[in-house]
C-alpha positions in Angstrom: 98.1 107.8 92.7 100.4 108.2 95.5 103.9 108.7 95.6 104.3 107.4 92.0 102.4 104.3 93.0 99.3 103.2 91.5 96.5 102.7 94.1 93.8 100.3 93.7 90.6 100.1 96.2 89.3 96.8 96.5 85.6 96.2 98.1 84.4 92.6 98.6 80.7 92.4 99.5 77.5 91.1 99.0 73.9 93.2 98.6 75.8 96.4 99.4 73.2 98.6 97.3 72.1 100.8 100.5 75.7 101.7 101.3 78.1 101.5 98.1 77.6 104.8 96.8 78.1 106.6 100.1 81.3 104.4 100.4 82.7 105.1 97.1 82.0 108.9 97.2 83.6 109.1 100.5 87.0 108.0 99.3 89.0 111.1 98.7 89.0 112.1 94.7 92.4 111.5 93.6 93.7 109.2 95.6 92.4 105.8 94.0 93.2 105.1 90.4 90.7 102.1 90.6 87.9 100.7 92.4 87.1 97.3 92.2 83.5 95.8 93.4 83.7 92.0 94.1 80.3 91.3 93.9 80.0 87.7 95.7 76.3 86.8 94.7 74.3 90.0 95.3 70.5 89.7 94.7 70.3 93.4 94.7 71.5 96.3 92.6 75.1 96.4 93.7 76.5 95.6 90.4 74.4 98.1 88.4 75.4 100.8 91.1 79.0 100.1 90.9 78.9 100.3 87.1 77.2 103.6 87.2 79.7 105.3 89.8 82.5 103.7 87.4 83.7 100.9 89.5 85.5 97.8 88.0 83.2 94.9 88.8 84.2 91.1 89.2 81.5 89.2 90.2 81.0 85.6 91.8 77.9 83.5 90.0 77.2 82.1 93.6 78.2 83.2 97.2 81.6 81.8 97.8 82.5 84.0 101.1 84.2 86.7 102.1 87.7 85.5 102.0 87.0 84.4 98.1 85.9 87.9 97.4 89.3 89.2 98.9 91.1 86.5 96.8 89.4 87.6 93.5 90.0 91.4 94.3 93.3 91.1 95.0 94.3 89.0 91.7 92.3 91.8 89.8 94.1 94.4 91.2 97.4 93.1 90.4 96.3 92.5 86.9 95.4 96.0 87.0 98.8 97.0 87.6 98.3 97.7 91.6 101.5 99.1 93.6 99.5 99.0 96.4 96.1 97.8 97.4 93.6 98.9 99.8 90.9 96.7 101.1 87.5 99.0 102.1 84.2 97.4 103.2 81.5 98.7 101.1 79.0 98.7 104.0 80.6 102.0 105.4 81.7 100.1 108.3 85.1 101.7 108.0 86.0 105.3 107.2 86.7 105.5 103.6 88.2 109.2 104.0 91.2 107.5 105.8 92.2 105.9 102.3 95.1 108.2 101.6 96.6 107.7 105.4 96.4 103.8 105.6 97.8 103.9 101.8 100.7 106.1 102.7 101.7 103.9 105.4 102.7 101.5 102.3 103.7 104.0 99.6 105.8 105.9 102.4 106.3 103.9 105.4 108.0 101.0 104.0 105.2 98.6 105.4 103.9 95.6 103.4 100.8 95.2 105.2 99.1 98.1 107.2 95.9 97.1 109.5 93.2 99.9 110.6 92.8 99.2 114.2 89.8 100.1 115.8 91.5 99.3 119.3 94.2 101.8 119.5 92.2 104.8 120.9 89.8 102.6 122.6 86.8 103.9 120.7 85.2 100.8 119.5 82.3 100.4 122.1 81.7 104.2 121.6 81.5 103.7 117.9 78.9 101.0 118.4 81.0 97.9 118.4 78.3 95.0 120.3 80.2 94.3 123.6 80.1 90.4 123.3 82.0 91.2 119.9 84.4 93.6 121.4 85.3 90.9 124.4 85.9 88.1 121.8 88.1 90.5 119.8 90.5 91.3 123.1 90.7 88.0 124.0 91.6 86.5 120.7 93.8 89.2 120.1 95.5 88.6 123.5 96.3 84.7 122.9 97.4 85.5 119.2 100.1 87.9 120.6 100.6 85.2 123.0 101.5 82.8 120.5 102.7 84.7 117.4 104.7 87.5 119.5 103.4 90.0 117.0 102.2 92.5 119.8 99.4 94.0 117.5 96.5 95.8 118.9 94.1 94.3 116.7 94.0 91.0 114.5 90.0 91.3 113.1 89.9 94.6 111.2 88.6 94.5 107.8 90.5 97.8 106.8 93.8 96.5 105.2 96.5 98.2 102.8 99.0 95.7 101.3 101.9 96.2 98.9 102.2 94.7 95.7 105.1 92.6 96.7 103.0 90.9 99.7 100.0 89.9 97.3 102.4 88.3 94.4 104.5 86.5 97.3 102.2 84.9 99.7 100.5 81.6 98.7 97.0 82.8 99.4 94.9 80.5 96.7 94.2 77.6 99.1 93.3 79.7 102.4 89.9 79.6 103.5 87.2 81.4 101.6 85.5 82.7 104.8 86.1 85.1 107.6 89.1 83.3 108.8 91.2 84.1 105.5 91.7 87.1 107.3 93.6 85.7 110.0 95.4 83.2 107.8 96.6 85.7 105.9 97.9 87.7 108.6 99.6 84.5 110.0 101.5 84.3 107.0 102.5 88.0 106.9 103.8 87.4 110.2 105.5 83.9 109.5 107.4 85.2 106.3 108.6 88.3 107.9 106.8 91.2 106.0 106.8 94.6 107.8 103.2 95.1 109.5 101.9 98.5 110.8 98.9 99.8 112.4 97.1 103.0 112.2 94.2 104.0 114.3 90.6 103.6 112.8 87.2 104.7 114.5 84.6 102.2 114.7 81.3 103.0 113.2 78.3 100.5 113.6 74.8 100.9 112.3 71.8 99.4 111.0 72.7 99.4 107.5 76.1 97.8 107.9 76.9 93.9 107.6 78.2 92.2 110.3 78.9 88.9 111.6 76.2 87.0 113.5 76.7 85.5 116.7 76.8 82.1 115.5 79.3 82.8 112.8 81.4 84.9 115.1 81.8 81.6 117.2 83.1 79.6 114.2 85.1 82.5 113.4 86.8 82.4 116.8 87.3 78.5 116.5 89.0 79.1 113.2 91.2 81.7 114.4 92.1 79.7 117.5 92.9 76.7 115.2 95.0 79.1 112.7 96.8 80.5 115.5 97.6 77.1 117.0 98.8 75.7 113.6 101.4 78.6 113.4 102.6 77.8 117.0 102.9 74.0 116.4 104.8 74.9 112.9 107.4 76.9 115.0 107.6 73.3 117.0 108.4 71.6 113.9 104.8 70.2 112.9 104.3 71.8 109.6 101.1 73.7 108.9 100.0 73.5 105.2 99.0 77.5 105.5 102.8 78.0 106.0 104.1 76.2 102.9 105.6 78.6 100.9 105.3 76.5 98.0 101.5 76.8 98.1 100.0 78.5 95.1 99.4 82.1 95.0 96.5 84.5 93.7 97.8 83.2 90.2 96.2 80.2 90.6 93.0 81.3 91.9 90.0 81.4 89.2 87.3 82.6 90.5 85.1 85.6 89.4 84.3 87.2 85.9 84.3 90.6 84.9 81.2 92.5 84.3 81.0 94.9 81.3 79.0 98.0 81.5 75.8 97.9 78.8 76.1 100.1 75.8 73.6 102.8 75.7 72.7 103.3 72.0 71.4 107.0 71.5 69.9 107.6 68.2 69.5 111.1 66.7 66.0 112.2 65.5 
């Protein structure tokens, strides 16, 4: 609970057994009213570990993608009564200790969307970000700022906080299910005029974390350019489907099923 608002942390991931407990325990106590792991088809013990830690678990039967995991997580957070939602990667890439800070910008600062930026203090390379990823990040951000006029330091962070209002109102159901979902959602927020803030977040790259491969990074970059171009053309009169306010929202997203903890029977004697 924060400023009287119910805080739900959403963790979309796959095969995060080696980092999940460390991530959950690093979230400061008392801030998250509920933690939801969206298991995107894991083959390891991610689900069992999450349940043992007291997390709510929603599973996809097959790997649907990072964007699909977010849709499922945000829908479940709204159903759980969230006033604000923080997405935390369960691979420990972003500092869970900053959940109160990023959530406070929604609870107290009047923002509908807050981004944890790795670029505000120029610490991304020092934190281990691969140089090719840094270069692509900066190049794409420059292009996106030129086309949207948003002036953000970074569009590609996975550390984000949302108000209930933005998750209820954005037409998210038909957005892509892969990494480009992040960018499409951000472009929607810019287009529909939601208040967007940023907070500095140090980068943290290490062997066990999950990161996009070079090949997938190229596909992501092309998807980002396509999304941003679509936004620019929309402003010139060529309508973009992702910016259609009548498109379905999260209430139309049906993927995912709740995983209930197994009851342990204790016999006396």
